[in-house]
C-alpha positions in Angstrom: 131.0 138.6 47.6 129.0 139.1 50.8 127.0 136.0 50.1 130.2 133.9 49.9 131.5 135.4 53.2 128.2 134.5 54.9 128.2 131.0 53.5 131.8 130.5 54.7 130.8 131.7 58.2 127.9 129.3 58.4 130.1 126.4 57.3 132.5 127.3 60.1 129.7 127.4 62.6 128.1 124.1 61.4 131.4 122.1 61.3 133.9 123.2 63.9 137.2 121.3 63.7 137.5 118.7 66.4 140.7 117.5 68.0 141.4 113.9 67.6 140.1 111.8 70.5 142.6 109.0 70.3 145.2 108.7 73.1 147.9 108.0 70.5 147.9 111.6 69.3 151.0 113.4 70.6 150.5 116.4 72.8 146.8 115.7 73.2 145.5 114.9 76.7 142.0 114.0 77.5 140.1 116.2 79.9 138.0 114.4 82.5 134.4 114.8 81.7 133.0 114.4 85.2 134.4 115.4 88.5 135.2 112.6 90.9 132.4 112.1 93.4 133.4 112.9 96.9 131.0 111.8 99.6 130.4 114.5 102.2 128.7 112.2 104.6 131.8 110.2 105.3 132.8 112.4 108.2 129.3 112.7 109.7 127.5 110.2 111.9 124.6 108.5 110.2 121.2 109.9 111.0 118.8 107.6 112.8 115.6 107.1 110.9 112.6 108.3 112.9 110.8 105.2 114.2 107.1 104.9 113.7 105.1 105.1 116.9 101.8 103.3 117.1 99.9 103.5 120.4 96.7 101.8 119.2 96.2 98.9 116.8 94.3 95.8 115.8 95.1 92.1 116.4 93.7 89.6 114.0 93.6 86.0 115.3 92.8 83.2 113.0 92.3 79.9 114.8 91.6 76.9 112.5 91.6 73.2 113.3 95.2 73.0 111.9 97.0 76.2 112.8 96.8 79.5 114.8 97.9 82.8 113.1 98.2 86.2 114.9 98.7 89.4 112.9 99.1 92.8 114.5 98.3 95.9 112.5 97.8 99.6 112.9 94.3 101.1 112.6 94.7 101.5 108.8 95.3 97.7 108.4 99.1 97.9 107.7 100.7 94.8 109.2 103.3 95.6 111.9 104.2 92.0 112.8 102.8 88.5 112.8 103.5 85.0 114.0 102.0 81.5 113.5 102.3 78.2 115.2 103.8 76.6 112.2 106.5 79.3 111.9 107.5 78.7 115.6 108.2 75.1 115.1 105.0 73.4 116.2 104.2 70.4 114.1 101.0 68.6 113.2 98.1 68.6 115.7 100.2 70.6 118.2 99.8 73.7 116.1 96.1 74.0 117.0 96.5 73.7 120.8 95.8 76.5 123.3 99.4 76.4 124.4 100.6 77.0 120.9 98.2 80.0 120.6 99.6 81.6 123.7 103.2 81.2 122.4 102.1 82.6 119.1 100.6 85.7 120.7 103.7 86.2 122.8 105.9 86.2 119.8 103.6 88.5 117.8 103.6 91.0 120.6 107.4 90.7 120.9 107.8 91.4 117.2 105.8 94.7 117.4 107.3 95.9 120.7 109.5 98.5 119.0 106.4 100.4 117.8 105.2 101.1 121.4 101.7 99.5 121.0 99.5 99.9 124.1 95.9 99.4 123.2 94.4 96.9 120.8 91.1 95.8 119.3 91.0 92.0 118.8 89.2 90.3 115.9 88.9 86.6 116.2 88.2 84.3 113.2 87.7 80.6 113.2 86.7 77.8 115.5 90.0 76.4 116.7 91.0 75.6 120.3 93.4 78.5 120.7 90.9 81.4 120.6 90.8 82.2 124.3 94.4 81.4 124.9 95.6 83.8 122.3 93.4 86.6 123.7 94.6 86.0 127.3 98.2 86.0 126.2 97.7 89.5 124.7 96.5 90.8 128.1 99.3 89.1 129.9 101.9 90.8 127.7 100.8 94.3 128.7 98.4 95.2 126.0 95.1 96.8 126.9 92.3 94.9 125.1 89.5 97.4 124.2 87.3 95.2 122.0 86.9 91.5 121.2 84.9 90.8 118.1 84.2 87.5 116.5 84.3 87.8 112.7 84.0 84.1 111.9 82.4 83.7 108.5 79.0 82.0 108.8 77.4 80.4 105.7 73.8 81.3 105.0 72.9 77.8 104.0 76.0 77.7 101.7 76.4 75.1 99.0 74.1 72.1 98.5 74.8 69.2 100.8 76.2 65.9 99.5 73.6 63.1 98.9 73.3 60.6 101.7 75.4 57.5 101.5 73.6 54.2 100.9 75.0 51.3 102.8 
């Protein structure tokens, strides 16, 4: 008799009766499962995100025969801003001029002005005409230039030369 009572109790525990979930059942109302989300931040003013301040950085200038690109980064190499002659609207051979290089440097410094950059190390790559113009423009925009280093890649005899042409 006790075994029957225990088995009856376990059946009740395993299979509890559930109320019908349909909305058509009379007298049954569905309870909301989740509370409506109320935003607490609606009444508060939004917090200003803390801006990153970088006082010292690096400027990478690439001057080719076709274009001039200036990228400004922090000391770890993370790019803060950049500009190129092509992106500023110079077309064709005008992209490689010293004037275009000064305009590109001006725009790159303007792009990173919000970081508070004061001192830079300049790394120049390439043989284009805008090398000196880009460096002078950095100084004219209020940046202190600590170092100027030429990192133009130089081949150590490179690939084999083409055979001479017979005329």
